[in-house]
GUTORLUM-610952 format. One record per residue (C-alpha): x, y, z; residue in one letter. Coordinates in nm, 3 decimals, padded with zeros to 5 digits. Layout:
LUMLO      east     north        up   r
LUMLO         X         Y         Z   A
...
***
This chain:
LUMLO      east     north        up   r
LUMLO    00.014    00.000   -00.004   M
LUMLO    00.277    00.227    00.087   A
LUMLO    00.435    00.153   -00.269   L
LUMLO    00.101    00.239   -00.430   L
LUMLO    00.097    00.570   -00.250   Y
LUMLO    00.446    00.636   -00.375   E
LUMLO    00.402    00.524   -00.749   T
LUMLO    00.022    00.600   -00.821   V
LUMLO   -00.032    00.964   -00.701   P
LUMLO   -00.347    00.977   -00.907   A
LUMLO   -00.542    00.789   -00.641   F
LUMLO   -00.338    00.920   -00.339   E
LUMLO   -00.623    00.992   -00.100   D
LUMLO   -00.742    00.649   -00.148   T
LUMLO   -00.414    00.505   -00.043   W
LUMLO   -00.379    00.742    00.237   I
LUMLO   -00.715    00.634    00.388   E
LUMLO   -00.623    00.266    00.334   C
LUMLO   -00.282    00.323    00.518   L
LUMLO   -00.516    00.477    00.829   G
LUMLO   -00.731    00.155    00.784   D
LUMLO   -00.424   -00.064    00.800   L
LUMLO   -00.318    00.097    01.126   G
LUMLO   -00.627    00.083    01.286   R
LUMLO   -00.659   -00.297    01.213   Y
LUMLO   -00.337   -00.346    01.361   R
LUMLO   -00.439   -00.138    01.669   M
LUMLO   -00.748   -00.374    01.697   A
LUMLO   -00.546   -00.663    01.733   I
LUMLO   -00.295   -00.545    02.004   E
LUMLO   -00.467   -00.667    02.305   D
LUMLO   -00.178   -00.748    02.529   E
LUMLO    00.072   -00.434    02.490   D
LUMLO   -00.100   -00.106    02.557   V
LUMLO    00.204    00.084    02.434   R
LUMLO    00.196   -00.086    02.088   D
LUMLO   -00.176   -00.028    02.072   R
LUMLO   -00.124    00.333    02.128   E
LUMLO    00.153    00.340    01.873   T
LUMLO   -00.064    00.210    01.606   W
LUMLO   -00.354    00.398    01.710   A
LUMLO   -00.102    00.729    01.644   G
LUMLO    00.008    00.583    01.301   V
LUMLO   -00.368    00.537    01.208   A
LUMLO   -00.469    00.886    01.341   R
LUMLO   -00.179    01.042    01.147   S
LUMLO   -00.298    00.897    00.815   W
LUMLO   -00.652    00.973    00.884   Y
LUMLO   -00.574    01.344    00.949   T
LUMLO   -00.382    01.378    00.632   K
LUMLO   -00.692    01.231    00.452   A
LUMLO   -00.922    01.474    00.619   A
LUMLO   -00.674    01.774    00.524   D
LUMLO   -00.713    01.680    00.176   K
LUMLO   -01.082    01.617    00.184   N
LUMLO   -01.223    01.818    00.484   P
LUMLO   -01.581    01.798    00.379   T
LUMLO   -01.597    01.412    00.376   V
LUMLO   -01.762    01.312    00.710   G
LUMLO   -01.660    00.914    00.674   R
LUMLO   -01.279    01.046    00.783   L
LUMLO   -01.381    01.200    01.099   Y
LUMLO   -01.598    00.896    01.186   H
LUMLO   -01.278    00.669    01.157   H
LUMLO   -01.114    00.937    01.414   L
LUMLO   -01.390    00.894    01.628   A
LUMLO   -01.330    00.531    01.668   I
LUMLO   -00.956    00.583    01.747   L
LUMLO   -01.065    00.854    02.014   A
LUMLO   -01.188    00.594    02.252   R
LUMLO   -01.175    00.583    02.555   P
LUMLO   -01.223    00.984    02.544   N
LUMLO   -01.568    01.005    02.531   A
LUMLO   -01.591    01.370    02.477   L
LUMLO   -01.364    01.364    02.184   Q
LUMLO   -01.569    01.069    02.052   Q
LUMLO   -01.874    01.266    02.080   M
LUMLO   -01.713    01.564    01.886   Y
LUMLO   -01.577    01.355    01.615   Y
LUMLO   -01.925    01.176    01.567   Y
LUMLO   -02.090    01.541    01.573   S
LUMLO   -01.838    01.643    01.309   R
LUMLO   -01.886    01.343    01.085   S
LUMLO   -02.264    01.418    01.078   L
LUMLO   -02.249    01.793    01.036   T
LUMLO   -02.003    01.802    00.752   C
LUMLO   -02.084    01.933    00.397   V
LUMLO   -02.097    01.551    00.304   K
LUMLO   -02.193    01.374    00.625   P
LUMLO   -02.129    01.003    00.695   F
LUMLO   -02.476    00.873    00.773   Q
LUMLO   -02.358    00.533    00.907   S
LUMLO   -02.216    00.749    01.217   A
LUMLO   -02.560    00.749    01.345   R
LUMLO   -02.540    00.390    01.439   E
LUMLO   -02.177    00.400    01.540   S
LUMLO   -02.268    00.675    01.786   I
LUMLO   -02.480    00.429    01.967   L
LUMLO   -02.182    00.249    02.105   T
LUMLO   -02.099    00.577    02.265   L
LUMLO   -02.453    00.636    02.394   L
LUMLO   -02.575    00.311    02.521   D
LUMLO   -02.366    00.298    02.834   P
LUMLO   -02.430    00.659    02.906   I
LUMLO   -02.816    00.634    02.870   L
LUMLO   -02.814    00.316    03.087   G
LUMLO   -02.872    00.045    02.807   R
LUMLO   -02.914   -00.292    02.969   A
LUMLO   -02.593   -00.491    02.862   G
LUMLO   -02.367   -00.188    02.782   A
LUMLO   -02.017   -00.189    02.909   P
LUMLO   -01.960    00.098    03.179   L
LUMLO   -01.788    00.409    03.067   T
LUMLO   -01.517    00.567    03.262   H
LUMLO   -01.601    00.923    03.154   A
LUMLO   -01.587    01.215    03.374   L
LUMLO   -01.925    01.303    03.540   A
LUMLO   -01.937    01.636    03.383   I
LUMLO   -01.867    01.455    03.024   D
LUMLO   -02.111    01.189    03.081   T
LUMLO   -02.387    01.453    03.175   N
LUMLO   -02.307    01.666    02.858   F
LUMLO   -02.302    01.345    02.642   I
LUMLO   -02.628    01.214    02.815   K
LUMLO   -02.805    01.552    02.732   A
LUMLO   -02.691    01.522    02.342   H
LUMLO   -02.760    01.143    02.358   G
LUMLO   -03.138    01.211    02.461   L
LUMLO   -03.143    01.497    02.186   Q
LUMLO   -03.016    01.248    01.916   F
LUMLO   -03.279    00.988    01.997   E
LUMLO   -03.544    01.263    01.994   E
LUMLO   -03.451    01.348    01.685   S
LUMLO   -03.424    01.001    01.531   C
LUMLO   -03.758    00.936    01.299   V
LUMLO   -03.833    00.606    01.476   D
LUMLO   -03.864    00.747    01.837   T
LUMLO   -04.207    00.669    01.998   A
LUMLO   -04.432    01.002    02.059   Q
LUMLO   -04.487    00.891    02.400   G
LUMLO   -04.132    00.891    02.490   Q
LUMLO   -04.069    01.270    02.393   K
LUMLO   -04.184    01.429    02.707   H
LUMLO   -03.957    01.219    02.912   Q
LUMLO   -03.666    01.269    02.697   H
LUMLO   -03.703    01.640    02.748   T
LUMLO   -03.721    01.627    03.125   T
LUMLO   -03.413    01.417    03.138   E
LUMLO   -03.231    01.637    02.900   F
LUMLO   -03.309    01.941    03.135   M
LUMLO   -03.165    01.734    03.432   D
LUMLO   -02.857    01.620    03.245   A
LUMLO   -02.794    01.978    03.093   K
LUMLO   -02.861    02.132    03.459   A
LUMLO   -02.595    01.891    03.614   D
LUMLO   -02.338    01.968    03.319   F
LUMLO   -02.389    02.352    03.325   I
LUMLO   -02.373    02.347    03.718   G
LUMLO   -02.045    02.199    03.710   N
LUMLO   -01.905    02.349    03.423   L
LUMLO   -01.749    02.678    03.567   D
LUMLO   -01.553    02.460    03.831   N
LUMLO   -01.436    02.236    03.573   H
LUMLO   -01.287    02.497    03.330   I
LUMLO   -01.088    02.649    03.622   G
LUMLO   -00.976    02.313    03.726   R
LUMLO   -00.837    02.165    03.382   V
LUMLO   -00.706    02.517    03.275   T
LUMLO   -00.545    02.487    02.945   A
LUMLO   -00.689    02.158    02.851   K
LUMLO   -01.021    02.338    02.795   W
LUMLO   -00.885    02.525    02.482   K
LUMLO   -00.951    02.193    02.303   E
LUMLO   -01.254    02.077    02.514   Q
LUMLO   -01.394    02.403    02.479   G
LUMLO   -01.397    02.358    02.088   V
LUMLO   -01.532    01.988    02.131   Y
LUMLO   -01.844    02.120    02.335   I
LUMLO   -01.909    02.423    02.092   A
LUMLO   -01.918    02.198    01.785   V
LUMLO   -02.127    01.925    01.966   T
LUMLO   -02.368    02.176    02.072   N
LUMLO   -02.401    02.348    01.742   I
LUMLO   -02.447    01.979    01.587   A
LUMLO   -02.782    01.991    01.784   G
LUMLO   -02.925    02.265    01.596   W
LUMLO   -02.884    02.063    01.286   F
LUMLO   -03.057    01.740    01.432   E
LUMLO   -02.690    01.570    01.431   Y
LUMLO   -02.686    01.533    01.041   G
LUMLO   -03.051    01.457    00.947   K
LUMLO   -03.053    01.524    00.573   N
LUMLO   -03.419    01.695    00.608   D
LUMLO   -03.321    01.927    00.872   N
LUMLO   -03.398    02.296    00.788   L
LUMLO   -03.074    02.466    00.863   L
LUMLO   -02.879    02.199    00.669   R
LUMLO   -03.092    02.253    00.375   Q
LUMLO   -03.091    02.635    00.372   I
LUMLO   -02.699    02.628    00.396   L
LUMLO   -02.668    02.389    00.125   L
LUMLO   -02.850    02.619   -00.114   L
LUMLO   -02.524    02.808   -00.175   P
LUMLO   -02.307    02.514   -00.179   I
LUMLO   -02.532    02.352   -00.425   W
LUMLO   -02.534    02.682   -00.645   G
LUMLO   -02.145    02.669   -00.659   R
LUMLO   -02.130    02.303   -00.742   A
LUMLO   -02.379    02.383   -01.023   E
LUMLO   -02.150    02.634   -01.178   D
LUMLO   -01.922    02.448   -01.411   P
LUMLO   -01.619    02.683   -01.362   Q
LUMLO   -01.659    02.685   -00.964   K
LUMLO   -01.704    02.309   -00.965   A
LUMLO   -01.394    02.235   -01.168   T
LUMLO   -01.189    02.433   -00.912   E
LUMLO   -01.338    02.289   -00.635   D
LUMLO   -01.253    01.918   -00.727   K
LUMLO   -00.961    01.733   -00.577   I
LUMLO   -00.823    01.535   -00.847   R
LUMLO   -00.684    01.265   -00.625   S
LUMLO   -01.004    01.201   -00.425   A
LUMLO   -01.238    00.917   -00.512   S
LUMLO   -01.522    00.962   -00.763   P
LUMLO   -01.772    00.905   -00.437   A
LUMLO   -01.603    01.161   -00.249   D
LUMLO   -01.575    01.400   -00.565   Q
LUMLO   -01.965    01.399   -00.590   Q
LUMLO   -02.145    01.705   -00.511   N
LUMLO   -02.346    01.700   -00.179   P
LUMLO   -02.720    01.603   -00.213   M
LUMLO   -02.943    01.854   -00.393   K
LUMLO   -03.115    02.054   -00.134   P
LUMLO   -03.494    01.958   -00.095   L
LUMLO   -03.598    02.329   -00.088   I
LUMLO   -03.437    02.374   -00.421   A
LUMLO   -03.704    02.146   -00.593   S
LUMLO   -03.941    02.475   -00.557   S
LUMLO   -03.947    02.728   -00.814   K
LUMLO   -03.701    03.021   -00.731   P
LUMLO   -03.953    03.249   -00.665   E
LUMLO   -04.124    03.020   -00.423   D
LUMLO   -03.832    02.909   -00.231   I
LUMLO   -03.818    03.219    00.031   E
LUMLO   -04.185    03.166    00.100   Q
LUMLO   -04.152    02.799    00.143   D
LUMLO   -03.855    02.861    00.378   I
LUMLO   -04.046    03.096    00.587   K
LUMLO   -04.325    02.850    00.638   K
LUMLO   -04.091    02.580    00.726   A
LUMLO   -03.899    02.802    00.946   M
LUMLO   -04.223    02.881    01.176   D
LUMLO   -04.265    02.501    01.235   K
LUMLO   -03.877    02.429    01.288   F
LUMLO   -03.881    02.711    01.561   K
LUMLO   -04.108    02.533    01.789   V
LUMLO   -03.964    02.196    01.763   L
LUMLO   -03.876    02.094    02.118   Q
LUMLO   -03.550    01.946    02.003   T
LUMLO   -03.438    02.286    01.828   F
LUMLO   -03.554    02.461    02.153   I
LUMLO   -03.338    02.227    02.371   N
LUMLO   -03.022    02.243    02.131   A
LUMLO   -03.074    02.650    02.158   K
LUMLO   -03.084    02.624    02.554   S
LUMLO   -02.760    02.425    02.593   I
LUMLO   -02.572    02.609    02.340   T
LUMLO   -02.674    02.937    02.483   R
LUMLO   -02.635    02.846    02.861   E
LUMLO   -02.293    02.704    02.782   T
LUMLO   -02.174    03.017    02.599   F
LUMLO   -02.307    03.246    02.854   A
LUMLO   -02.122    03.085    03.136   L
LUMLO   -01.803    03.066    02.937   V
LUMLO   -01.835    03.444    02.859   L
LUMLO   -01.873    03.532    03.194   R
LUMLO   -01.491    03.390    03.268   R
LUMLO   -01.368    03.739    03.174   I
LUMLO   -00.998    03.725    03.141   G
LUMLO   -00.959    03.360    03.101   D
LUMLO   -00.767    03.296    02.791   K
LUMLO   -00.838    02.913    02.783   N
LUMLO   -01.202    02.983    02.699   V
LUMLO   -01.128    03.191    02.377   L
LUMLO   -01.119    02.880    02.139   P
LUMLO   -01.483    02.827    02.252   H
LUMLO   -01.548    03.186    02.220   V
LUMLO   -01.388    03.195    01.871   H
LUMLO   -01.579    02.909    01.740   I
LUMLO   -01.919    03.039    01.873   M
LUMLO   -01.878    03.379    01.721   L
LUMLO   -01.800    03.219    01.387   A
LUMLO   -02.112    03.047    01.396   F
LUMLO   -02.308    03.333    01.509   L
LUMLO   -02.158    03.538    01.230   S
LUMLO   -02.243    03.281    00.972   S
LUMLO   -02.627    03.278    01.088   F
LUMLO   -02.624    03.668    01.139   A
LUMLO   -02.520    03.731    00.771   S
LUMLO   -02.809    03.498    00.644   S
LUMLO   -03.147    03.636    00.544   T
LUMLO   -03.314    03.296    00.639   Y
LUMLO   -03.170    03.208    00.978   V
LUMLO   -03.047    03.538    01.138   S
LUMLO   -03.352    03.569    01.371   D
LUMLO   -03.267    03.233    01.536   L
LUMLO   -02.983    03.404    01.727   I
LUMLO   -03.165    03.690    01.854   E
LUMLO   -03.178    03.553    02.211   D
LUMLO   -02.779    03.484    02.214   A
LUMLO   -02.608    03.602    02.543   P
LUMLO   -02.534    03.949    02.373   W
LUMLO   -02.496    04.115    02.724   A
LUMLO   -02.237    03.886    02.847   E
LUMLO   -02.051    03.891    02.493   L
LUMLO   -02.029    04.264    02.512   V
LUMLO   -01.859    04.258    02.862   A
LUMLO   -01.641    03.986    02.748   F
LUMLO   -01.533    04.185    02.418   L
LUMLO   -01.492    04.539    02.606   N
LUMLO   -01.247    04.341    02.826   T
LUMLO   -01.073    04.221    02.521   L
LUMLO   -01.044    04.570    02.384   V
LUMLO   -00.876    04.681    02.698   K
LUMLO   -00.629    04.434    02.708   T
LUMLO   -00.544    04.499    02.336   E
LUMLO   -00.503    04.853    02.397   N
LUMLO   -00.267    04.792    02.715   Q
LUMLO   -00.047    04.555    02.462   I
LUMLO   -00.019    04.837    02.230   Q
LUMLO    00.065    05.105    02.473   S
LUMLO    00.337    04.869    02.636   H
LUMLO    00.454    04.741    02.284   S
LUMLO    00.800    04.899    02.150   Q
LUMLO    00.742    04.816    01.787   S
LUMLO    00.479    04.997    01.568   H
LUMLO    00.139    04.835    01.599   T
LUMLO   -00.201    04.950    01.445   P
LUMLO   -00.434    05.099    01.683   N
LUMLO   -00.766    04.891    01.783   I
LUMLO   -00.998    05.066    01.539   D
LUMLO   -00.764    04.967    01.245   T
LUMLO   -00.739    04.584    01.379   I
LUMLO   -01.113    04.571    01.390   L
LUMLO   -01.187    04.738    01.062   A
LUMLO   -00.950    04.500    00.876   S
LUMLO   -01.109    04.195    00.741   G
LUMLO   -01.134    03.903    00.988   V
LUMLO   -00.883    03.711    00.765   F
LUMLO   -00.611    03.853    00.594   P
LUMLO   -00.614    03.907    00.223   G
LUMLO   -00.359    03.780   -00.020   E
LUMLO   -00.023    03.894    00.060   G
LUMLO   -00.134    04.071    00.391   E
LUMLO   -00.059    03.999    00.745   R
LUMLO    00.205    03.711    00.680   G
LUMLO    00.259    03.607    01.027   D
LUMLO   -00.112    03.536    01.059   E
LUMLO   -00.153    03.118    01.041   L
LUMLO   -00.446    02.918    01.096   P
LUMLO   -00.539    02.889    01.472   L
LUMLO   -00.553    02.527    01.623   P
LUMLO   -00.924    02.537    01.643   E
LUMLO   -00.960    02.635    01.258   D
LUMLO   -00.854    02.275    01.197   Y
LUMLO   -01.110    02.143    01.421   L
LUMLO   -01.412    02.306    01.215   V
LUMLO   -01.291    02.279    00.877   R
LUMLO   -01.558    02.115    00.639   G
LUMLO   -01.845    02.179    00.900   L
LUMLO   -02.167    02.272    00.677   I
LUMLO   -02.197    02.599    00.892   W
LUMLO   -01.832    02.689    00.839   A
LUMLO   -01.827    02.634    00.455   D
LUMLO   -01.787    03.021    00.377   D
LUMLO   -01.591    03.101    00.702   Y
LUMLO   -01.238    03.032    00.562   F
LUMLO   -01.096    03.197    00.272   P
LUMLO   -01.009    02.944   -00.023   I
LUMLO   -00.644    02.930    00.022   K
LUMLO   -00.631    03.003    00.406   W
LUMLO   -00.502    02.644    00.506   F
LUMLO   -00.198    02.679    00.242   E
LUMLO   -00.045    02.902    00.515   R
LUMLO    00.007    02.568    00.687   E
LUMLO    00.186    02.487    00.986   H
LUMLO    00.363    02.148    00.994   D
LUMLO    00.102    01.875    01.100   E
LUMLO    00.279    01.869    01.428   E
LUMLO    00.305    02.220    01.506   E
LUMLO   -00.044    02.331    01.416   R
LUMLO   -00.182    02.283    01.776   Y
LUMLO    00.102    02.468    01.961   L
LUMLO   -00.011    02.727    02.170   E
LUMLO    00.268    03.008    02.087   L
LUMLO    00.256    03.361    02.199   A
LUMLO    00.144    03.482    01.866   S
LUMLO   -00.135    03.227    01.868   T
LUMLO   -00.295    03.385    02.186   V
LUMLO   -00.259    03.724    02.004   K
LUMLO   -00.393    03.630    01.672   H
LUMLO   -00.695    03.462    01.848   R
LUMLO   -00.780    03.763    02.043   M
LUMLO   -00.780    03.981    01.736   E
LUMLO   -00.986    03.727    01.560   R
LUMLO   -01.247    03.724    01.820   V
LUMLO   -01.251    04.104    01.827   L
LUMLO   -01.290    04.106    01.454   R
LUMLO   -01.589    03.857    01.430   L
LUMLO   -01.729    04.082    01.713   G
LUMLO   -01.702    04.387    01.506   Y
LUMLO   -01.847    04.177    01.207   A
LUMLO   -02.167    04.117    01.410   I
LUMLO   -02.180    04.474    01.550   A
LUMLO   -02.246    04.550    01.174   K
LUMLO   -02.565    04.347    01.227   A
LUMLO   -02.855    04.433    01.463   K
LUMLO   -02.765    04.303    01.799   W
LUMLO   -02.480    04.504    01.934   I
LUMLO   -02.285    04.835    01.839   T
LUMLO   -01.917    04.945    01.847   Y
LUMLO   -01.843    05.291    01.944   A
LUMLO   -01.516    05.396    01.782   K
LUMLO   -01.489    05.722    02.014   D
LUMLO   -01.498    05.520    02.311   S
LUMLO   -01.369    05.180    02.193   H
LUMLO   -01.666    05.000    02.338   T
LUMLO   -01.896    04.736    02.226   F
LUMLO   -02.267    04.775    02.379   S
LUMLO   -02.589    04.611    02.352   V
LUMLO   -02.810    04.769    02.084   R
LUMLO   -03.167    04.867    02.202   T
LUMLO   -03.432    04.789    01.985   Q
***
């Protein structure tokens, strides 16, 4: 297989995934030596990550990484969620995820999990949501599911602040896992007929239908199946003049679905609590991902109303502290640095040939390919590549660029209707209706 990888580059992506599979099979038969097992898991993980870098929208590759993430239950939940909410979701992950959910939901005969209590409560809340979103769930179970969801969510939120303070820097990554999983709840964990998925597919489908753009987007070494365009949106079957009206009618029904109300509540409460940890740099990756998500919704005609009840007051307080921090850094800096207004007014991402020292943030790699992030990153952003082993390093420049990205996203959202930025006082404020 390695020889094919070296000599038949036309099918390079296939060989890379096969090498990941071989590493995973070798890991699976290594029962006695834990060290050897972990070595082969690392080999498989490296190949699958390489494959995902080349085909970031293909959910199957994140499903493989979910299996390798055992026994880290939170990381598994993240990878399954990512697999199901990619531009090209891997629907078989809906079956695989049950191996994680069964013991946490107390299924008879399921082996016990060794996850932390806070992770168990988080996964249980999403497991109940996942079950309720399944078509074959009995109507009579729905009320019970919501009651249990509320209890699990309350336990998770109640312990989250202490947990973040205890694990410190580890929460940079965990915070992204939690944000991605919470957002997956809005998309009913990859259901194809989910309204939000259908709406976000419209522009993606439009690009796929454009012959010039479609040719640019194709990855020549990807398998024919992976090169296929995502499924045509169901709402695109309507006449163009009827689409807006059809979406409005469907949205009225979608907003009152209990699963959507629950998904919004756990997302909002988690985000609000995180924002109250003012000055804690370990929560910035979570804040960054949530702002990227809010920004993608704020700019959409069809879904912008769904984020009106985001924790804007907490966000404003958080951003204003960052502004003060940035101003203090500038006042102590010996080198010439742009003032805060210049930083905010420049693009969220640098243009071609601009800000050459700005590289992808660690969490950029963790949301690449998700359907809601499809338009977030510039086309050539990941060509400013770190070495694979260095991409998750937290350097001083990483923290600085993350703070600036968060501020720019806050400013971009301020151009919408919920918050305002006043240049004269360098402050954000909640916009009054």
